[in-house]
DRENDO-1510 file (C-alpha; in Angstrom, 1 decimal, always signed):
<recs>
REC; n; res; u; v; w
REC; 1; UNK; +0.0; +0.0; +0.4 .
REC; 2; UNK; +2.7; +2.7; -0.3 .
REC; 3; UNK; +4.1; +4.2; -3.8 .
REC; 4; UNK; +5.9; +7.3; -3.8 .
REC; 5; UNK; +9.5; +8.8; -4.7 .
REC; 6; UNK; +10.7; +6.0; -1.7 .
REC; 7; UNK; +9.5; +2.6; -4.0 .
REC; 8; UNK; +7.0; +0.4; -3.0 .
REC; 9; UNK; +8.7; -1.7; -0.5 .
REC; 10; UNK; +7.1; -4.7; -2.3 .
REC; 11; UNK; +11.1; -6.2; -3.2 .
REC; 12; UNK; +9.9; -5.9; -6.8 .
REC; 13; UNK; +12.3; -3.6; -8.3 .
REC; 14; UNK; +10.0; -3.6; -11.4 .
REC; 15; UNK; +7.5; -1.4; -9.7 .
REC; 16; UNK; +9.5; +0.5; -8.1 .
REC; 17; UNK; +9.0; +3.8; -10.5 .
REC; 18; UNK; +5.2; +2.8; -10.4 .
REC; 19; UNK; +3.7; +7.3; -10.5 .
REC; 20; UNK; +0.7; +8.5; -8.8 .
REC; 21; UNK; -1.7; +7.7; -11.7 .
REC; 22; UNK; -0.6; +3.8; -11.3 .
REC; 23; UNK; +1.5; +3.4; -14.2 .
REC; 24; UNK; +5.2; +2.8; -14.5 .
REC; 25; UNK; +7.6; +5.4; -15.5 .
REC; 26; UNK; +10.8; +3.6; -17.3 .
REC; 27; UNK; +12.9; +5.1; -15.9 .
REC; 28; UNK; +14.1; +7.6; -13.3 .
REC; 29; UNK; +14.2; +11.7; -15.1 .
REC; 30; UNK; +9.9; +10.7; -16.3 .
REC; 31; UNK; +9.5; +8.6; -12.9 .
REC; 32; UNK; +10.9; +11.7; -10.5 .
REC; 33; UNK; +8.7; +14.5; -13.0 .
REC; 34; UNK; +5.5; +13.1; -12.6 .
REC; 35; UNK; +6.0; +14.3; -8.4 .
REC; 36; UNK; +6.5; +18.1; -9.1 .
REC; 37; UNK; +4.1; +19.8; -8.0 .
REC; 38; UNK; +4.1; +23.4; -9.4 .
REC; 39; UNK; +5.7; +24.5; -13.4 .
REC; 40; UNK; +8.0; +26.8; -10.8 .
REC; 41; UNK; +10.4; +23.9; -10.1 .
REC; 42; UNK; +12.3; +23.0; -12.9 .
REC; 43; UNK; +12.6; +19.5; -14.6 .
REC; 44; UNK; +15.4; +16.9; -13.2 .
REC; 45; UNK; +18.6; +16.6; -14.8 .
REC; 46; UNK; +19.2; +13.0; -16.3 .
REC; 47; UNK; +21.1; +11.0; -13.0 .
REC; 48; UNK; +23.9; +8.9; -13.2 .
REC; 49; UNK; +24.4; +6.0; -11.5 .
REC; 50; UNK; +26.7; +5.6; -9.5 .
REC; 51; UNK; +29.3; +2.8; -10.3 .
REC; 52; UNK; +28.9; +3.0; -14.3 .
REC; 53; UNK; +32.7; +5.3; -13.9 .
REC; 54; UNK; +30.8; +8.8; -13.7 .
REC; 55; UNK; +33.4; +10.6; -10.9 .
REC; 56; UNK; +30.7; +12.4; -8.8 .
REC; 57; UNK; +32.7; +10.1; -5.6 .
REC; 58; UNK; +31.5; +12.4; -3.2 .
REC; 59; UNK; +28.2; +11.6; -3.8 .
REC; 60; UNK; +27.9; +8.0; -4.7 .
REC; 61; UNK; +30.3; +7.7; -1.2 .
REC; 62; UNK; +27.5; +9.6; +0.9 .
REC; 63; UNK; +24.9; +6.4; -0.8 .
REC; 64; UNK; +27.4; +3.6; -0.8 .
REC; 65; UNK; +28.1; +4.7; +3.3 .
REC; 66; UNK; +26.6; +3.4; +6.6 .
REC; 67; UNK; +23.5; +5.3; +6.0 .
REC; 68; UNK; +22.2; +3.6; +3.4 .
REC; 69; UNK; +23.6; +0.0; +4.2 .
</recs>
């Protein structure tokens, strides 16, 4: 019965991008855009996953740190 930016908690990754309308978004940018409240908020930038050769190690270090284990 949980749905939103934190996922569905069904342990099925394929439905974690469920939109407020009940559809499953094809990617993280499309998913995040469905939760925009107003036109004043710019669309999200395309996100790059950690571990795919990207150099933003400070952000990835936080995500891979103890707080998220």
